[in-house]
N, C-alpha and C positions, 0 to 999 in steps of 0.2 A: 370878746368884750374889750380887749385891749385897744382895738382900733376906735371903738366908740368912746372909750374913756380918754384916749389921746386927743380926739377931736373936741370933745367937751372941754377938756383942760386948756387946749390951745385957744379956745374962744372965751374962756373965763366963766363957763357954766352952760347949763342946758338951755336956758332962756336965750342968751345971745346967739347960740348956735341955731336954735329953732328959728329965730327971727331972720338970721342971715340966709337961711335956705327956704324960708316961707312955709314952715310946717309947725305943728303944735309941739309943745314941750312933751306932752304925753306920747306922741309918736316916737320921739327920740328915746324916751324912757323905756319904751317897749322893744327897742332894738337889742337883739343878742349880738348882732354884728352889723356893720354898716351895709345897707342895701347896695347891691352891685351898681345900680343905676345912679347912686349918689357919690360913689367913690371919687371920681375925677373932680366934681364940684367941691367936695369937702377938701380934697387936696389943695385946690386952688384957693379957697377962702381961709383955710386953717394953717396951711403950710406944712401939714402932717403928710408925710410921704405915703403914697398908695401902698407901698410894701408893708407899712404899719397898719393902715386902715383895713386892708383885706389881703393878708399874706397868702391866703388860699388862692386868690385870683391873680396876685402880682408877687410871685416868689422873688425874693431879693436877687438870687443868682440869675434868673431869667431876665429881670429888669436890667441888671448890670450888663448882661451879655448883649442886649438889644439897644441900650441907650448910651453906652460908654465905650464906643468903638474907637 
């Protein structure tokens, strides 16, 4: 839920986030975690790093190892 909350906060609420990605507010309110297929788009529009949005898919150490050589 941390990733969802971070994305919502970055956009100033559920409604602006939902509008930005073209889905309903209710859809976002139903997320327990950011859907895998939405992580990269949310990172792009919110500025919240993928390691926060879905740490199970993008562990911080793996990300650092592959992107900061």
